[in-house]
N, C-alpha and C positions, 0 to 999 in steps of 0.2 A: 629179334628186335628188343631193345631195352626200353622199358617204360620208366620215365622219370617225372618228377614234379616240378612245375614252374613256381618255385617258392617265392620269387619276387612278386608274383601276382597273387596266387592263391594255392596253397599246398594241396588242395583237394581237386585241382584241375590237372588232367593228364596232358603231357606233350610227348610226342614220339621222337626218339633219337636213335639213329642207326648205330649198331654195335661196332661197326668198323671205325667209327670215329674215336673209339677208346684205344689208347696206346697199349701195346703189349709190354710185358716185363718178365724177365727170367731172373732167378736167384742162383748165384754161384758161390759155393762153399769153399773157402781156402783154409779151413781149420786143420791144424795138425795136432793141437793139444786136445785133451779130454778123450773119453771113449766114444766109440761109434754111436752108442745108444743116446748119450747126451747130445752129441752133435746133431743127430737126426731129430731129436725132440725140439731143439732150438730152430732148426730149419722149418719144421712143420708149423711151429708157432708163428714164425715170420711170414711164411707163405699165407697162412690163415689171416693174419692181420692185413697184409697187402690186399687180399681178396675182399675183406670187409670194407676197405677204403672205397671199393666200387668204382675206382677211376682207372683201373688197369684190367686188361685181360692177362691173368697171371698163369704162367707156366708152372706146373707142379713137380717137374722132374728135379730130383736131387743130383747135382753134378759137382764134381770136385775140380779145382783148378788152382794153379799157383797164383798167389795174391798179386805178384808183380808182373804177371804175363802182360804183354803189350796189347794183345787182342783177346776178345771174348772167345769162348768155345765155339767151335764150328756150328754146333746145334743151335746156338743163340745168335748167329749172325743176322738173322732176319728180325730179331726183336728190336723194338724201339728203344727199350732201356734194359740194362742188366745191373742188378744190385749184387755186388761182390763184397763178401765180408770174411773175417777170420776171428775165431774165438781164441783168446790168449789166456793161458793159465799163469798168472803172475804170483799168486799165493795159493795156499791150500784151500781156502774157502771162497775167495773172490772170483770175479769174472770180468774180463776186459774184452772189448770188441772194437775192431777197426772195420770201417766200411767205406765204400765209394760207389757212387752211382755213375754208370757209364752210358754214354749216348754216342753211338758211332765210334766206339773204342776210345772216346775221350772222357776223362773224369770231369763231371759237371757238378759234383757235390761229394763231400767227404766229411766224416765225423768219427770221433772216438767216444766210447761209453765205458763206464766202470760201475759195478755194484759189489758190495761187500760179501754177498752170499750167492752161490750158484743157484739155489733153489728159487730165487725170484727172477730167473732169467726171462720169464714171460713179460715182466714189466719193462725190461729192456727192449724186447720185441715190440711191445706197444709203443714205446717212445720212438723207436726207429720208424715205424709206420707213420706216427704223428709227424715226425720231422720231414719225411719224404712227402707227405701230403702238403705240408707247409711250403716246401720247395716247389711243388707243382702249382702253387697258387690257388689251391682249393679251399673251400670253407673249412674252418677249424673242426678237428675231431678230438678236442680236448677230453671228451668223455671216455676215450680209449684208455686214458691214464688214470681215470677215477676208479675207486673201489666200490664194490657192491656189498651191501649187507643184507643177508636173508635168513629167514627162519626155516629150518628143515625139520619136518615131522619124521621121527625115527621109530616111534611106537605109539600106541594109544596114550594120549595125554603126556607124551614125552617129546621134547624138541631140542634142537641145537641151534644156536645163533652163530652164523658163519660170516666172516669177511673174506671176499674173494676178488679176483679181477673179473672183467666182464665175460671172459671165456670159461670161467670156473676151473681153469688150470691150477691156479693158486687158491688154496683154501686154508683159512686159519679159524678154528673153532674158538669162539670167545666165551660162550656160555653153554654149559652142559648140565643135564639134570633139570627136573621141573618142566614146566610148560610155559615157555617164553616165546611170544609171537608178536607180529606186527612191528618189526624194528624200523626205525626212522632216523636218518642222520640228523644230528642236532645242530650242525654248523657246516660251513663251507670247507673247513679244515679236515673234516671227517675223522676227528679224534674223539668223538663221543656220539652215542646214539640213544634214543628213547626206545623203550619196548614195553609191552604189556605182560606182566607176570600174573599168570592164572593159578599159581601154586598156593597163594595165600587165601585167607577167608574171603576177601573182596578182590576183584580185578584191580591191580595196582600199576600205575604208570611209573616206570623207573628210568633213570638216566645212568649210563655206565661210561666212565672215562676210560678209553682204551689205553691211554698212556700209563696209568697207574693201577687200573683195575677197580677203582673205587665205584661203588654203586650207591645211588641216592634215590630214595622214594620221593616222587613228585606229588601224586594225588591218587586217591582211591575212590571207587564208585561201585554201587550195587549194579548187578546186571551186565553192564557193558562198559568198556573203557578202551579207546583206541586213539592214538595220536595219528591223524591222517595227513597233516601238513605242518611244515615249519616255515615261518616267514624268512625272507632272504637274509635279514639281519640276525636271525636266530632268537629274537626277543618275544615272538608271539607263536603260540601253537593253536592249531584247530583240533579239538578233541571231540570224539563221539562218546557221550555219556548217557546213561539211562537213570538219572537221579530221580526222575518222577515216573518211573515205570516204563516209559517209551523213550527210545534213543533220540537225542537231539544234538545239534552242533553247538559247541561252546568255544569261546576264544579265551585262551589262558595266557596271562602275562607272566613271563619267566621271572622278571625282576621282583614284582610285587607278590607273586604267588596267588594272585586273584584271578577269578574267571567270570565270564559273562555269557549268559545264554543267548544264542543268536537265532535259533529257530524255536517255534512254539507250536508246531503242528501236532495234532493229537495222535498221528500215526508215526511212521518211521522216517527220520531224517538222519543220514549217516554220510561218512566219507567226504567231509568238507575240504575244499581246496581254495587257497587264496586266488582271487581273480582280479588282479589290479589292486588299486589302493582301497576301494570302498565296497568291493563285491566279493562274494564267495560263490563257488559252484559246489553242488552237493547232490546226493542221491535221495529221492523221496518217494514214498508210496502214496502220495496225495492224489494220484490218478487211479488208484486201485492196484497198481503194479509198479515196480521200481522204474524210475526214469530220472533224467538229469535236469536240474533246475539251477537257476542263478538267483541270488538275492542281493539287492542293493541295501547295504547296511545303513545308509543315510535315510532312505525313503521307505525302507522295509518292503519294497516292491519285489514280488517273486515272479520269475519268468521261466516258462518251459523252454529248454534249449534243444531237445531232441524229439523228433516226430517219427523216427523210424525205429521199429523194434518194440516188443511188448515186455521185455524184461531187461532193462538197461542198467548196468551197474559198473563199479570200479573205474572211475574216470580219473584223468590227469589233465592239467591245464598248462598251456604255454602261450602267452600273448593272447591272440584271438582264436586259438585252436584248442579243441577239446578232443581227446581220444577216450573212447569208452568201450566197455564190454557189453555185447548184446547177445541174447539167446536167439538162435536161428532154427531150432528144431524143438519138437515136443514129443520125444520118444518116451513112452511109459515103461518100456522094458529094456532099454539100452541107454548108453550115454548120449547126452545131448551135445550139440555143437554150439560153442560160444565163440563169436568172432569179435575182433577189434575193428572199430570204425573211427574215422577222423572227420570232424566237422569244423567249419569256420563260422564264427558268430557274425561274419560280414556277408556270407552268402548262404544259399540253400543247398550247396553241394555236399554230398556225403561220399566218402571213400572207404571201402572195405579193405582192411589191411592184412587180414589173415583168411584162411580158407577151411581148415579142418581142425578137429580136436577142441579142447577147452583152452581158450586163450584168455588170460586174465591179468590183473594187477599191472596195467600199462603205466609206465613212467617216462615222461619226456626227459631228455638230457637238458642240461641247463641252457644250452644254446638252441634247443629245439630241433637240432639236426637229426636226432635219432630217438627212437622209442625202445625201451627195454620192457620185456613182459615175460610172464610165466606161461609155458605151454605144457599141457598134460595130454598125451595122446598114446593110446595103446599101452597103458600102464607105465609109460616113460615120462618122467618129469624133466623139463629142460628150461633154460633161460634163452630167450630169443632177442635178437636185435633187428629192428626195422630201420633201414636207411631211407628216410623220407624223400631225399633228393633223387634217389635212384630206384625207389619202389622195390627194394630187395630185402629179403628176410634171411637171417642166419640163426641157426640153432646150436646150442651148446648143452648137451645132455648132462644130467646129474647122475653120478655113479650109483648112489644109493639114497633112499629116503624120498620125500616129496616136498617140493618147495611150497611153503605155506604163504609167505608174503616176502616182499623185499623192497629195498630202496636203493637209489643210484646216487 
């Protein structure tokens, strides 16, 4: 049985859907160019992307066939769909791809792709999955083509800031040396990001332009400084700063370089998220333990949002939904379990999204279709994807280091 969410009503309510209603798909490789190793890497990437779509039962067998054959392979005759493609080596560095989607031996969709470098083949794979999803009339998975920025701890007080695809197959290290953490995309174009530099006398928020590599210092603060959210237009930031000894939430105006304190609690207020036009969601210790609250910036009214869990932190917001991290064990001599939960501000329902390990730093995709998060389990660090419409989780392990934080 496949459990999926009825998003039209409430994403926290389960509905049951039979697995046999999902069509099957096989992938046929018609490539003659490139070596076997590269051809197999592309095949595996494409199969993984089709699987993450969650709309097919995907056959994982790698089979070769002539691109112009009139019929699909015998092994695939019972498949609802067959995706046939070929990799074409048109120049020394580039990669071209032709594909067609077959249904009952008839081509129902075809398209060609080209990229200038072979080593970014995974982005072509993501684009193909995105286009197939669009052809099938499913909700957009534009997040597949977006890049992830994350900070990786490689040694005590040493980190790297890396830009990758969502599967971590492609990785480009942007910052090395020092201790740079909490990266946050600065705009929709993903050509710049903010991060906290802890290598200087005071924690300093910096902005790096990926296009030209220029770095600009934005603001410094004693104790703590993190950019936790950026407004949709990129003009406002929510910062956590400890300018008065205890951390509070501040709103920073990018154009004027001025900031305003939004919370004044004597304890701990951190991790602010924009919540509509005049509200923020944040983590506070005002109950004696971390929990999630909202604040109306017009009336200054503060409201508790979560009533489940005794140590709730690291939240993300999309529309009326909040995903947050909650501690679910209290082991004094071993690692504790931290799971992600989804709530709606319109209902009392709560959905647990993960089951084991330490799951943290959840981030909604821009369309709310998926959640990306960090999972640490048995000394392995990975990035996970949760498909909310299908209640499926996918993990992509990091080869070395530990993910400290990330943004999507």
